[in-house]
SETIVEX-750153 format. One record per atom (N, C-alpha, C, O, CB): x, y, z; atom name; residue number from 1. Coordinates in Angstrom, 3 decimals, padded with zeros to 6 digits. Glycine has a CB too. Example, Ala and Ser with C-alpha at 12.3 -4.5 7.8 and 13.67 -1.06 7.14 Angstrom:
2
+----------+----------+----------+------+-----+
|        X |        Y |        Z | atom |   n |
+----------+----------+----------+------+-----+
|  013.190 | -005.690 |  007.800 |    N |   1 |
|  012.300 | -004.500 |  007.800 |   CA |   1 |
|  013.200 | -003.300 |  007.800 |    C |   1 |
|  014.236 | -003.319 |  008.465 |    O |   1 |
|  011.308 | -004.473 |  009.046 |   CB |   1 |
|  012.850 | -002.250 |  007.080 |    N |   2 |
|  013.670 | -001.060 |  007.140 |   CA |   2 |
|  012.900 |  000.030 |  007.870 |    C |   2 |
|  013.409 |  001.138 |  008.039 |    O |   2 |
|  014.084 | -000.598 |  005.725 |   CB |   2 |
+----------+----------+----------+------+-----+
end
This chain:
100
+----------+----------+----------+------+-----+
|        X |        Y |        Z | atom |   n |
+----------+----------+----------+------+-----+
| -065.918 | -127.072 |  087.363 |    N |   1 |
| -067.487 | -126.513 |  087.318 |   CA |   1 |
| -068.062 | -126.396 |  086.273 |    C |   1 |
| -067.501 | -126.730 |  085.230 |    O |   1 |
| -067.731 | -125.319 |  087.779 |   CB |   1 |
| -069.072 | -125.993 |  086.280 |    N |   2 |
| -070.027 | -126.470 |  084.716 |   CA |   2 |
| -069.511 | -125.176 |  083.924 |    C |   2 |
| -068.800 | -124.341 |  084.482 |    O |   2 |
| -072.248 | -126.529 |  084.833 |   CB |   2 |
| -069.789 | -125.098 |  083.003 |    N |   3 |
| -069.642 | -123.620 |  081.859 |   CA |   3 |
| -071.198 | -122.726 |  083.126 |    C |   3 |
| -071.200 | -121.549 |  083.486 |    O |   3 |
| -070.404 | -124.192 |  079.107 |   CB |   3 |
| -071.942 | -123.469 |  083.375 |    N |   4 |
| -072.714 | -122.182 |  083.715 |   CA |   4 |
| -072.544 | -121.650 |  085.357 |    C |   4 |
| -072.989 | -120.576 |  085.762 |    O |   4 |
| -074.370 | -122.510 |  083.386 |   CB |   4 |
| -071.857 | -122.574 |  086.135 |    N |   5 |
| -071.369 | -122.044 |  087.473 |   CA |   5 |
| -070.022 | -121.415 |  087.432 |    C |   5 |
| -069.531 | -120.898 |  088.436 |    O |   5 |
| -071.318 | -123.145 |  088.491 |   CB |   5 |
| -069.186 | -121.470 |  085.831 |    N |   6 |
| -067.785 | -120.472 |  086.025 |   CA |   6 |
| -068.423 | -119.052 |  085.515 |    C |   6 |
| -067.933 | -118.042 |  086.021 |    O |   6 |
| -066.188 | -121.017 |  084.881 |   CB |   6 |
| -069.669 | -118.856 |  084.377 |    N |   7 |
| -069.632 | -118.031 |  084.183 |   CA |   7 |
| -070.515 | -117.128 |  085.136 |    C |   7 |
| -070.346 | -115.933 |  085.376 |    O |   7 |
| -069.693 | -118.130 |  083.115 |   CB |   7 |
| -071.542 | -118.011 |  085.647 |    N |   8 |
| -071.789 | -116.843 |  087.547 |   CA |   8 |
| -070.946 | -116.383 |  088.076 |    C |   8 |
| -070.837 | -115.165 |  088.219 |    O |   8 |
| -072.235 | -117.438 |  088.981 |   CB |   8 |
| -069.665 | -117.711 |  088.749 |    N |   9 |
| -068.876 | -116.762 |  089.675 |   CA |   9 |
| -068.504 | -115.658 |  089.100 |    C |   9 |
| -068.793 | -114.586 |  089.632 |    O |   9 |
| -067.716 | -117.284 |  090.209 |   CB |   9 |
| -067.634 | -115.716 |  087.638 |    N |  10 |
| -067.050 | -114.542 |  086.740 |   CA |  10 |
| -068.027 | -113.330 |  086.850 |    C |  10 |
| -067.510 | -112.229 |  087.037 |    O |  10 |
| -066.899 | -115.005 |  085.088 |   CB |  10 |
| -068.931 | -113.388 |  086.787 |    N |  11 |
| -070.203 | -112.510 |  086.821 |   CA |  11 |
| -070.677 | -111.716 |  088.097 |    C |  11 |
| -070.906 | -110.509 |  088.176 |    O |  11 |
| -071.307 | -113.377 |  086.497 |   CB |  11 |
| -070.778 | -112.776 |  089.177 |    N |  12 |
| -070.263 | -112.723 |  090.229 |   CA |  12 |
| -069.074 | -111.849 |  091.036 |    C |  12 |
| -069.480 | -111.232 |  092.021 |    O |  12 |
| -070.102 | -113.652 |  090.164 |   CB |  12 |
| -068.282 | -111.787 |  090.857 |    N |  13 |
| -067.006 | -111.285 |  090.729 |   CA |  13 |
| -066.707 | -109.629 |  089.727 |    C |  13 |
| -066.049 | -108.644 |  090.063 |    O |  13 |
| -066.273 | -112.620 |  090.054 |   CB |  13 |
| -067.308 | -109.829 |  088.748 |    N |  14 |
| -067.251 | -108.560 |  088.139 |   CA |  14 |
| -068.002 | -107.880 |  088.973 |    C |  14 |
| -067.404 | -106.901 |  089.420 |    O |  14 |
| -067.670 | -108.445 |  086.764 |   CB |  14 |
| -069.138 | -108.015 |  089.385 |    N |  15 |
| -070.432 | -107.374 |  090.251 |   CA |  15 |
| -069.563 | -107.048 |  091.760 |    C |  15 |
| -070.130 | -106.908 |  092.843 |    O |  15 |
| -072.036 | -108.763 |  090.498 |   CB |  15 |
| -068.798 | -107.006 |  091.649 |    N |  16 |
| -068.515 | -107.005 |  093.536 |   CA |  16 |
| -067.865 | -105.424 |  093.335 |    C |  16 |
| -067.137 | -105.193 |  092.370 |    O |  16 |
| -066.968 | -108.607 |  094.455 |   CB |  16 |
| -068.272 | -104.133 |  094.556 |    N |  17 |
| -067.413 | -102.811 |  094.075 |   CA |  17 |
| -066.412 | -103.328 |  094.972 |    C |  17 |
| -066.016 | -102.254 |  094.520 |    O |  17 |
| -068.013 | -101.050 |  094.347 |   CB |  17 |
| -065.872 | -103.668 |  095.494 |    N |  18 |
| -064.893 | -103.767 |  096.174 |   CA |  18 |
| -063.597 | -104.454 |  095.622 |    C |  18 |
| -062.497 | -104.559 |  096.164 |    O |  18 |
| -065.341 | -104.282 |  097.177 |   CB |  18 |
| -064.072 | -104.942 |  094.258 |    N |  19 |
| -062.698 | -105.123 |  093.537 |   CA |  19 |
| -062.594 | -105.356 |  092.187 |    C |  19 |
| -062.267 | -106.337 |  091.519 |    O |  19 |
| -062.018 | -106.137 |  094.034 |   CB |  19 |
| -063.226 | -103.337 |  091.734 |    N |  20 |
| -063.231 | -102.922 |  090.456 |   CA |  20 |
| -061.968 | -103.341 |  089.433 |    C |  20 |
| -060.799 | -103.250 |  089.808 |    O |  20 |
| -063.358 | -101.515 |  090.588 |   CB |  20 |
| -062.386 | -103.863 |  087.945 |    N |  21 |
| -061.274 | -104.305 |  087.604 |   CA |  21 |
| -060.141 | -103.192 |  087.439 |    C |  21 |
| -060.400 | -101.989 |  087.481 |    O |  21 |
| -061.520 | -105.041 |  086.487 |   CB |  21 |
| -058.679 | -103.786 |  087.219 |    N |  22 |
| -057.944 | -102.907 |  086.926 |   CA |  22 |
| -057.766 | -101.926 |  086.106 |    C |  22 |
| -057.639 | -102.382 |  084.970 |    O |  22 |
| -057.369 | -103.260 |  086.874 |   CB |  22 |
| -057.686 | -100.662 |  086.133 |    N |  23 |
| -057.555 | -099.655 |  085.020 |   CA |  23 |
| -056.630 | -099.610 |  084.975 |    C |  23 |
| -055.666 | -099.811 |  085.714 |    O |  23 |
| -057.985 | -098.512 |  084.950 |   CB |  23 |
| -056.898 | -099.200 |  083.656 |    N |  24 |
| -054.874 | -099.424 |  083.019 |   CA |  24 |
| -054.112 | -098.260 |  083.329 |    C |  24 |
| -052.926 | -098.254 |  083.658 |    O |  24 |
| -054.527 | -099.532 |  081.018 |   CB |  24 |
| -054.959 | -097.149 |  083.188 |    N |  25 |
| -054.158 | -096.036 |  083.993 |   CA |  25 |
| -053.362 | -096.278 |  085.199 |    C |  25 |
| -052.230 | -095.829 |  085.378 |    O |  25 |
| -055.030 | -095.084 |  084.427 |   CB |  25 |
| -054.018 | -097.014 |  086.016 |    N |  26 |
| -053.992 | -097.507 |  087.135 |   CA |  26 |
| -052.412 | -098.630 |  087.249 |    C |  26 |
| -051.477 | -098.320 |  087.987 |    O |  26 |
| -055.531 | -098.209 |  087.272 |   CB |  26 |
| -052.405 | -099.743 |  086.487 |    N |  27 |
| -051.470 | -100.542 |  085.881 |   CA |  27 |
| -049.989 | -099.867 |  085.940 |    C |  27 |
| -049.031 | -100.135 |  086.666 |    O |  27 |
| -051.950 | -100.806 |  084.448 |   CB |  27 |
| -050.182 | -098.690 |  084.697 |    N |  28 |
| -048.995 | -098.148 |  084.197 |   CA |  28 |
| -048.891 | -097.064 |  085.193 |    C |  28 |
| -048.084 | -096.248 |  084.747 |    O |  28 |
| -049.008 | -097.708 |  082.657 |   CB |  28 |
| -049.301 | -096.723 |  086.231 |    N |  29 |
| -048.602 | -095.772 |  087.105 |   CA |  29 |
| -047.883 | -096.496 |  088.200 |    C |  29 |
| -046.849 | -096.212 |  088.805 |    O |  29 |
| -049.568 | -094.761 |  087.703 |   CB |  29 |
| -048.910 | -097.754 |  088.316 |    N |  30 |
| -048.064 | -099.083 |  089.563 |   CA |  30 |
| -046.984 | -099.344 |  088.669 |    C |  30 |
| -046.024 | -098.937 |  089.323 |    O |  30 |
| -049.050 | -100.922 |  090.047 |   CB |  30 |
| -046.516 | -099.786 |  087.538 |    N |  31 |
| -045.525 | -099.896 |  086.952 |   CA |  31 |
| -044.095 | -098.617 |  086.795 |    C |  31 |
| -042.927 | -098.826 |  087.123 |    O |  31 |
| -046.183 | -100.251 |  085.874 |   CB |  31 |
| -044.639 | -097.379 |  086.227 |    N |  32 |
| -044.036 | -096.491 |  087.000 |   CA |  32 |
| -043.510 | -096.198 |  087.507 |    C |  32 |
| -042.469 | -095.645 |  087.150 |    O |  32 |
| -044.108 | -096.204 |  087.334 |   CB |  32 |
| -043.965 | -096.413 |  089.019 |    N |  33 |
| -043.666 | -096.212 |  090.593 |   CA |  33 |
| -042.564 | -097.344 |  090.895 |    C |  33 |
| -041.586 | -097.238 |  091.635 |    O |  33 |
| -045.166 | -096.444 |  091.651 |   CB |  33 |
| -043.089 | -098.786 |  089.909 |    N |  34 |
| -041.846 | -099.757 |  090.584 |   CA |  34 |
| -040.383 | -099.325 |  089.972 |    C |  34 |
| -039.308 | -099.317 |  090.573 |    O |  34 |
| -042.109 | -101.562 |  090.157 |   CB |  34 |
| -040.653 | -098.960 |  088.568 |    N |  35 |
| -039.704 | -098.637 |  087.766 |   CA |  35 |
| -039.078 | -097.681 |  088.054 |    C |  35 |
| -037.936 | -097.657 |  087.593 |    O |  35 |
| -040.003 | -098.519 |  086.745 |   CB |  35 |
| -039.405 | -096.806 |  088.692 |    N |  36 |
| -038.762 | -095.503 |  089.114 |   CA |  36 |
| -037.781 | -095.857 |  090.784 |    C |  36 |
| -036.746 | -095.419 |  091.287 |    O |  36 |
| -040.283 | -094.188 |  089.329 |   CB |  36 |
| -038.790 | -096.838 |  091.151 |    N |  37 |
| -038.275 | -096.865 |  092.512 |   CA |  37 |
| -037.250 | -097.720 |  092.426 |    C |  37 |
| -036.601 | -097.463 |  093.440 |    O |  37 |
| -039.216 | -097.256 |  093.571 |   CB |  37 |
| -036.644 | -098.658 |  091.796 |    N |  38 |
| -035.700 | -099.339 |  091.459 |   CA |  38 |
| -034.197 | -098.594 |  090.727 |    C |  38 |
| -032.971 | -098.694 |  090.774 |    O |  38 |
| -036.413 | -100.236 |  090.658 |   CB |  38 |
| -035.243 | -097.843 |  090.080 |    N |  39 |
| -033.927 | -096.632 |  089.193 |   CA |  39 |
| -033.576 | -095.368 |  090.380 |    C |  39 |
| -033.021 | -094.306 |  090.097 |    O |  39 |
| -034.861 | -095.535 |  087.325 |   CB |  39 |
| -033.966 | -095.705 |  091.525 |    N |  40 |
| -033.683 | -094.532 |  092.592 |   CA |  40 |
| -032.429 | -094.794 |  093.054 |    C |  40 |
| -031.910 | -095.836 |  093.457 |    O |  40 |
| -034.679 | -094.427 |  093.850 |   CB |  40 |
| -031.865 | -093.239 |  092.881 |    N |  41 |
| -030.503 | -093.009 |  093.478 |   CA |  41 |
| -030.638 | -092.006 |  094.932 |    C |  41 |
| -031.125 | -090.877 |  094.864 |    O |  41 |
| -029.501 | -092.219 |  092.217 |   CB |  41 |
| -030.326 | -092.376 |  095.739 |    N |  42 |
| -030.018 | -093.658 |  096.412 |   CA |  42 |
| -031.336 | -094.732 |  096.422 |    C |  42 |
| -032.490 | -094.381 |  096.176 |    O |  42 |
| -029.544 | -093.286 |  097.966 |   CB |  42 |
| -030.950 | -096.000 |  096.730 |    N |  43 |
| -032.139 | -096.606 |  096.170 |   CA |  43 |
| -032.904 | -097.005 |  098.023 |    C |  43 |
| -032.459 | -097.112 |  099.165 |    O |  43 |
| -031.617 | -098.268 |  094.843 |   CB |  43 |
| -034.007 | -097.085 |  097.456 |    N |  44 |
| -034.992 | -097.170 |  098.699 |   CA |  44 |
| -036.006 | -098.496 |  098.624 |    C |  44 |
| -037.095 | -098.591 |  098.057 |    O |  44 |
| -035.968 | -095.723 |  098.736 |   CB |  44 |
| -035.206 | -099.556 |  099.454 |    N |  45 |
| -036.122 | -100.899 |  099.470 |   CA |  45 |
| -037.055 | -100.507 |  100.547 |    C |  45 |
| -037.325 | -101.421 |  101.327 |    O |  45 |
| -035.290 | -102.440 |  099.836 |   CB |  45 |
| -037.457 | -099.682 |  100.710 |    N |  46 |
| -038.511 | -099.553 |  101.634 |   CA |  46 |
| -039.985 | -099.130 |  100.324 |    C |  46 |
| -041.158 | -099.490 |  100.427 |    O |  46 |
| -037.987 | -098.111 |  103.015 |   CB |  46 |
| -039.537 | -098.524 |  099.517 |    N |  47 |
| -040.586 | -097.700 |  098.556 |   CA |  47 |
| -040.475 | -099.323 |  098.246 |    C |  47 |
| -041.188 | -100.090 |  098.893 |    O |  47 |
| -040.184 | -096.102 |  097.238 |   CB |  47 |
| -039.900 | -099.642 |  097.614 |    N |  48 |
| -040.051 | -101.479 |  096.356 |   CA |  48 |
| -041.114 | -101.849 |  097.363 |    C |  48 |
| -042.261 | -102.009 |  096.948 |    O |  48 |
| -038.214 | -103.191 |  096.201 |   CB |  48 |
| -040.847 | -101.998 |  098.632 |    N |  49 |
| -041.245 | -103.192 |  099.476 |   CA |  49 |
| -043.311 | -102.635 |  099.807 |    C |  49 |
| -044.247 | -103.419 |  099.960 |    O |  49 |
| -039.849 | -103.232 |  101.342 |   CB |  49 |
| -043.366 | -101.160 |  099.813 |    N |  50 |
| -044.305 | -100.530 |  099.772 |   CA |  50 |
| -045.313 | -101.248 |  098.229 |    C |  50 |
| -046.491 | -101.577 |  098.089 |    O |  50 |
| -043.709 | -098.965 |  099.821 |   CB |  50 |
| -044.598 | -101.242 |  097.683 |    N |  51 |
| -044.838 | -101.350 |  095.923 |   CA |  51 |
| -045.740 | -103.106 |  095.808 |    C |  51 |
| -046.762 | -103.447 |  095.213 |    O |  51 |
| -042.692 | -101.370 |  094.797 |   CB |  51 |
| -044.778 | -103.860 |  096.672 |    N |  52 |
| -044.859 | -105.221 |  096.585 |   CA |  52 |
| -046.212 | -105.004 |  097.791 |    C |  52 |
| -047.220 | -105.409 |  097.213 |    O |  52 |
| -043.227 | -106.238 |  096.967 |   CB |  52 |
| -046.506 | -104.629 |  098.907 |    N |  53 |
| -047.305 | -104.942 |  099.465 |   CA |  53 |
| -048.754 | -104.423 |  099.180 |    C |  53 |
| -049.608 | -104.878 |  099.941 |    O |  53 |
| -046.859 | -104.798 |  100.441 |   CB |  53 |
| -049.146 | -103.618 |  098.293 |    N |  54 |
| -050.086 | -103.024 |  097.693 |   CA |  54 |
| -050.478 | -104.649 |  096.465 |    C |  54 |
| -051.328 | -105.538 |  096.413 |    O |  54 |
| -049.416 | -101.271 |  096.989 |   CB |  54 |
| -049.204 | -104.216 |  095.653 |    N |  55 |
| -049.652 | -106.032 |  094.796 |   CA |  55 |
| -050.034 | -106.965 |  095.788 |    C |  55 |
| -051.223 | -107.282 |  095.789 |    O |  55 |
| -048.185 | -107.008 |  093.933 |   CB |  55 |
| -049.314 | -107.457 |  096.602 |    N |  56 |
| -049.986 | -108.562 |  097.503 |   CA |  56 |
| -051.483 | -108.094 |  098.143 |    C |  56 |
| -052.447 | -108.854 |  098.042 |    O |  56 |
| -048.900 | -108.907 |  098.817 |   CB |  56 |
| -051.572 | -107.028 |  098.684 |    N |  57 |
| -052.952 | -106.513 |  099.283 |   CA |  57 |
| -053.994 | -106.982 |  097.590 |    C |  57 |
| -054.497 | -108.078 |  097.342 |    O |  57 |
| -052.828 | -104.243 |  099.849 |   CB |  57 |
| -054.017 | -105.936 |  096.859 |    N |  58 |
| -054.814 | -106.593 |  095.976 |   CA |  58 |
| -055.197 | -107.695 |  095.604 |    C |  58 |
| -056.383 | -108.016 |  095.530 |    O |  58 |
| -054.635 | -106.394 |  095.310 |   CB |  58 |
| -053.704 | -108.816 |  095.165 |    N |  59 |
| -054.066 | -109.900 |  095.018 |   CA |  59 |
| -054.999 | -110.751 |  095.877 |    C |  59 |
| -055.869 | -111.512 |  095.456 |    O |  59 |
| -053.153 | -110.317 |  094.879 |   CB |  59 |
| -054.622 | -110.457 |  097.372 |    N |  60 |
| -055.536 | -111.372 |  098.553 |   CA |  60 |
| -056.313 | -110.994 |  098.428 |    C |  60 |
| -057.148 | -111.861 |  098.689 |    O |  60 |
| -055.441 | -111.496 |  099.907 |   CB |  60 |
| -057.117 | -109.508 |  097.961 |    N |  61 |
| -058.396 | -109.068 |  098.245 |   CA |  61 |
| -059.403 | -110.214 |  096.873 |    C |  61 |
| -060.510 | -110.750 |  096.922 |    O |  61 |
| -058.416 | -107.008 |  098.036 |   CB |  61 |
| -058.097 | -110.159 |  095.576 |    N |  62 |
| -059.213 | -110.589 |  094.884 |   CA |  62 |
| -059.189 | -112.171 |  095.103 |    C |  62 |
| -060.241 | -112.694 |  094.734 |    O |  62 |
| -059.167 | -110.111 |  093.338 |   CB |  62 |
| -058.033 | -113.250 |  095.726 |    N |  63 |
| -058.156 | -114.353 |  096.027 |   CA |  63 |
| -059.618 | -114.452 |  097.149 |    C |  63 |
| -060.556 | -115.241 |  097.031 |    O |  63 |
| -056.730 | -114.751 |  096.524 |   CB |  63 |
| -059.508 | -113.812 |  097.795 |    N |  64 |
| -060.230 | -113.852 |  099.146 |   CA |  64 |
| -061.907 | -113.607 |  098.088 |    C |  64 |
| -062.957 | -114.184 |  098.373 |    O |  64 |
| -059.565 | -112.241 |  100.628 |   CB |  64 |
| -061.842 | -113.231 |  097.630 |    N |  65 |
| -063.601 | -112.783 |  096.817 |   CA |  65 |
| -063.673 | -113.695 |  096.189 |    C |  65 |
| -064.741 | -114.301 |  096.277 |    O |  65 |
| -063.964 | -111.427 |  095.740 |   CB |  65 |
| -062.529 | -114.302 |  095.182 |    N |  66 |
| -062.780 | -115.981 |  094.474 |   CA |  66 |
| -063.476 | -116.595 |  095.660 |    C |  66 |
| -064.693 | -116.777 |  095.619 |    O |  66 |
| -061.132 | -117.064 |  094.023 |   CB |  66 |
| -062.614 | -116.990 |  096.930 |    N |  67 |
| -062.931 | -117.839 |  097.626 |   CA |  67 |
| -064.612 | -117.744 |  098.107 |    C |  67 |
| -065.448 | -118.615 |  098.347 |    O |  67 |
| -061.926 | -117.779 |  098.610 |   CB |  67 |
| -064.649 | -116.401 |  098.116 |    N |  68 |
| -066.474 | -116.312 |  098.713 |   CA |  68 |
| -067.140 | -116.783 |  097.704 |    C |  68 |
| -067.868 | -117.755 |  097.903 |    O |  68 |
| -067.262 | -114.702 |  099.063 |   CB |  68 |
| -067.070 | -116.353 |  096.733 |    N |  69 |
| -068.289 | -116.316 |  095.691 |   CA |  69 |
| -067.942 | -117.863 |  095.121 |    C |  69 |
| -068.617 | -118.113 |  094.122 |    O |  69 |
| -068.217 | -114.843 |  094.316 |   CB |  69 |
| -067.101 | -118.888 |  095.501 |    N |  70 |
| -066.714 | -120.021 |  095.158 |   CA |  70 |
| -067.491 | -121.297 |  096.414 |    C |  70 |
| -067.878 | -122.464 |  096.349 |    O |  70 |
| -064.991 | -119.846 |  095.085 |   CB |  70 |
| -067.421 | -120.443 |  097.260 |    N |  71 |
| -067.925 | -121.356 |  098.817 |   CA |  71 |
| -069.312 | -121.294 |  098.683 |    C |  71 |
| -070.027 | -122.227 |  099.049 |    O |  71 |
| -067.477 | -120.611 |  100.532 |   CB |  71 |
| -069.800 | -120.151 |  098.130 |    N |  72 |
| -071.436 | -119.689 |  098.296 |   CA |  72 |
| -071.927 | -120.733 |  097.057 |    C |  72 |
| -073.078 | -121.168 |  097.034 |    O |  72 |
| -071.866 | -117.634 |  097.932 |   CB |  72 |
| -070.587 | -121.201 |  095.688 |    N |  73 |
| -071.867 | -121.526 |  094.969 |   CA |  73 |
| -071.950 | -123.013 |  095.543 |    C |  73 |
| -072.967 | -123.705 |  095.590 |    O |  73 |
| -071.818 | -121.369 |  093.156 |   CB |  73 |
| -070.658 | -123.365 |  095.972 |    N |  74 |
| -070.891 | -124.861 |  096.687 |   CA |  74 |
| -071.740 | -124.953 |  096.951 |    C |  74 |
| -072.586 | -125.650 |  096.389 |    O |  74 |
| -070.372 | -125.342 |  097.679 |   CB |  74 |
| -071.919 | -124.148 |  098.131 |    N |  75 |
| -072.853 | -124.032 |  099.337 |   CA |  75 |
| -074.409 | -124.265 |  098.916 |    C |  75 |
| -075.197 | -125.100 |  099.360 |    O |  75 |
| -072.677 | -122.517 |  100.019 |   CB |  75 |
| -074.582 | -123.388 |  098.041 |    N |  76 |
| -075.671 | -123.739 |  096.955 |   CA |  76 |
| -076.122 | -125.125 |  096.070 |    C |  76 |
| -077.206 | -125.239 |  095.499 |    O |  76 |
| -075.349 | -122.913 |  096.030 |   CB |  76 |
| -074.870 | -126.315 |  096.090 |    N |  77 |
| -075.229 | -127.463 |  095.450 |   CA |  77 |
| -076.079 | -128.262 |  096.189 |    C |  77 |
| -076.174 | -128.094 |  097.405 |    O |  77 |
| -074.182 | -128.154 |  095.089 |   CB |  77 |
| -076.898 | -129.365 |  095.431 |    N |  78 |
| -077.274 | -130.237 |  096.373 |   CA |  78 |
| -075.801 | -131.500 |  096.715 |    C |  78 |
| -074.720 | -131.602 |  096.134 |    O |  78 |
| -078.804 | -130.934 |  095.698 |   CB |  78 |
| -076.278 | -132.154 |  097.677 |    N |  79 |
| -075.111 | -133.429 |  097.900 |   CA |  79 |
| -074.887 | -133.624 |  097.174 |    C |  79 |
| -073.669 | -133.626 |  096.994 |    O |  79 |
| -075.134 | -134.571 |  098.386 |   CB |  79 |
| -075.743 | -133.978 |  096.039 |    N |  80 |
| -075.197 | -135.151 |  094.839 |   CA |  80 |
| -074.297 | -133.964 |  094.001 |    C |  80 |
| -073.077 | -134.126 |  093.987 |    O |  80 |
| -076.777 | -136.096 |  093.617 |   CB |  80 |
| -074.765 | -132.989 |  093.428 |    N |  81 |
| -074.173 | -131.993 |  092.901 |   CA |  81 |
| -072.339 | -131.912 |  093.363 |    C |  81 |
| -071.317 | -131.938 |  092.677 |    O |  81 |
| -075.121 | -130.747 |  093.388 |   CB |  81 |
| -072.579 | -131.812 |  094.789 |    N |  82 |
| -070.849 | -131.576 |  095.303 |   CA |  82 |
| -070.460 | -132.699 |  095.288 |    C |  82 |
| -069.229 | -132.697 |  095.313 |    O |  82 |
| -070.412 | -130.967 |  096.789 |   CB |  82 |
| -071.067 | -134.149 |  095.247 |    N |  83 |
| -070.215 | -135.374 |  095.349 |   CA |  83 |
| -069.505 | -135.560 |  093.753 |    C |  83 |
| -068.349 | -135.901 |  093.504 |    O |  83 |
| -071.265 | -136.805 |  095.855 |   CB |  83 |
| -070.541 | -135.236 |  092.842 |    N |  84 |
| -070.184 | -135.005 |  091.689 |   CA |  84 |
| -069.000 | -133.942 |  091.073 |    C |  84 |
| -068.114 | -134.268 |  090.283 |    O |  84 |
| -071.252 | -134.783 |  091.305 |   CB |  84 |
| -069.226 | -132.551 |  091.657 |    N |  85 |
| -068.228 | -131.762 |  091.490 |   CA |  85 |
| -066.909 | -132.514 |  092.588 |    C |  85 |
| -065.746 | -132.201 |  092.332 |    O |  85 |
| -068.806 | -130.140 |  091.844 |   CB |  85 |
| -067.057 | -133.035 |  093.223 |    N |  86 |
| -065.379 | -133.566 |  093.950 |   CA |  86 |
| -065.326 | -134.655 |  093.245 |    C |  86 |
| -064.118 | -134.842 |  093.097 |    O |  86 |
| -065.134 | -133.991 |  095.793 |   CB |  86 |
| -065.860 | -135.448 |  092.745 |    N |  87 |
| -065.461 | -136.586 |  091.710 |   CA |  87 |
| -064.530 | -135.851 |  090.963 |    C |  87 |
| -063.331 | -135.861 |  091.242 |    O |  87 |
| -066.676 | -137.243 |  090.739 |   CB |  87 |
| -064.906 | -135.344 |  090.223 |    N |  88 |
| -064.542 | -134.528 |  088.480 |   CA |  88 |
| -062.953 | -133.695 |  089.070 |    C |  88 |
| -061.836 | -133.922 |  088.606 |    O |  88 |
| -066.321 | -132.777 |  087.749 |   CB |  88 |
| -063.216 | -132.919 |  089.959 |    N |  89 |
| -062.328 | -132.222 |  090.685 |   CA |  89 |
| -061.125 | -132.994 |  091.477 |    C |  89 |
| -060.088 | -132.396 |  091.765 |    O |  89 |
| -063.122 | -131.508 |  091.557 |   CB |  89 |
| -061.366 | -134.528 |  091.847 |    N |  90 |
| -060.827 | -135.457 |  092.376 |   CA |  90 |
| -059.470 | -136.006 |  091.342 |    C |  90 |
| -058.284 | -136.159 |  091.634 |    O |  90 |
| -061.984 | -136.431 |  092.672 |   CB |  90 |
| -060.369 | -136.267 |  089.739 |    N |  91 |
| -059.632 | -136.836 |  089.215 |   CA |  91 |
| -059.050 | -135.903 |  087.930 |    C |  91 |
| -058.731 | -136.276 |  086.801 |    O |  91 |
| -060.240 | -138.038 |  089.019 |   CB |  91 |
| -059.032 | -134.697 |  088.461 |    N |  92 |
| -058.299 | -133.373 |  086.883 |   CA |  92 |
| -057.177 | -133.696 |  088.304 |    C |  92 |
| -056.296 | -134.502 |  088.001 |    O |  92 |
| -059.289 | -130.807 |  086.223 |   CB |  92 |
| -057.115 | -133.242 |  089.592 |    N |  93 |
| -056.103 | -133.130 |  090.509 |   CA |  93 |
| -055.273 | -134.696 |  090.409 |    C |  93 |
| -054.078 | -134.577 |  090.680 |    O |  93 |
| -056.807 | -132.722 |  092.061 |   CB |  93 |
| -055.565 | -135.665 |  090.179 |    N |  94 |
| -054.933 | -137.044 |  090.095 |   CA |  94 |
| -054.456 | -136.902 |  089.024 |    C |  94 |
| -053.229 | -136.810 |  089.076 |    O |  94 |
| -055.700 | -138.274 |  090.190 |   CB |  94 |
| -054.987 | -136.822 |  087.786 |    N |  95 |
| -054.481 | -136.357 |  086.350 |   CA |  95 |
| -052.868 | -135.650 |  086.700 |    C |  95 |
| -051.696 | -136.026 |  086.713 |    O |  95 |
| -055.752 | -135.021 |  085.574 |   CB |  95 |
| -053.646 | -134.417 |  086.960 |    N |  96 |
| -052.456 | -133.557 |  087.087 |   CA |  96 |
| -051.189 | -133.607 |  087.690 |    C |  96 |
| -050.167 | -133.186 |  087.147 |    O |  96 |
| -052.772 | -132.716 |  087.504 |   CB |  96 |
| -051.258 | -134.282 |  089.165 |    N |  97 |
| -049.876 | -135.189 |  089.887 |   CA |  97 |
| -049.968 | -136.164 |  089.137 |    C |  97 |
| -049.002 | -136.757 |  089.617 |    O |  97 |
| -049.849 | -135.743 |  091.538 |   CB |  97 |
| -050.462 | -137.104 |  088.043 |    N |  98 |
| -049.812 | -137.947 |  088.076 |   CA |  98 |
| -048.606 | -137.903 |  086.735 |    C |  98 |
| -047.599 | -138.603 |  086.628 |    O |  98 |
| -050.752 | -138.980 |  088.211 |   CB |  98 |
| -049.096 | -136.865 |  085.829 |    N |  99 |
| -048.092 | -136.204 |  084.803 |   CA |  99 |
| -046.586 | -135.316 |  085.352 |    C |  99 |
| -045.727 | -134.778 |  084.653 |    O |  99 |
| -049.078 | -135.088 |  083.983 |   CB |  99 |
| -046.698 | -135.437 |  087.089 |    N | 100 |
| -045.251 | -134.861 |  087.352 |   CA | 100 |
| -044.108 | -135.646 |  087.129 |    C | 100 |
| -042.988 | -135.181 |  087.340 |    O | 100 |
| -045.092 | -134.474 |  088.668 |   CB | 100 |
+----------+----------+----------+------+-----+
end
């Protein structure tokens, strides 16, 4: 994507009310809860699982929002712009795969 496209996607994601940025206090609380859960005696696997579930849910919300915004950007492209984007993407992916 062009620099303008990436900036617009970033702006669209930052403006989504359902994805507020992670608050430092929230991250610290999650970290502390995880550490407490794995240090607990007796150990409660369900408590750690709940923490993992919350992390996964947040990541999935972010991924879903990113896909929605990217799809909207691609949908707004002309057929020529989409073809050019696909060509650049194909080239980049081919380069990455050939380096493996």
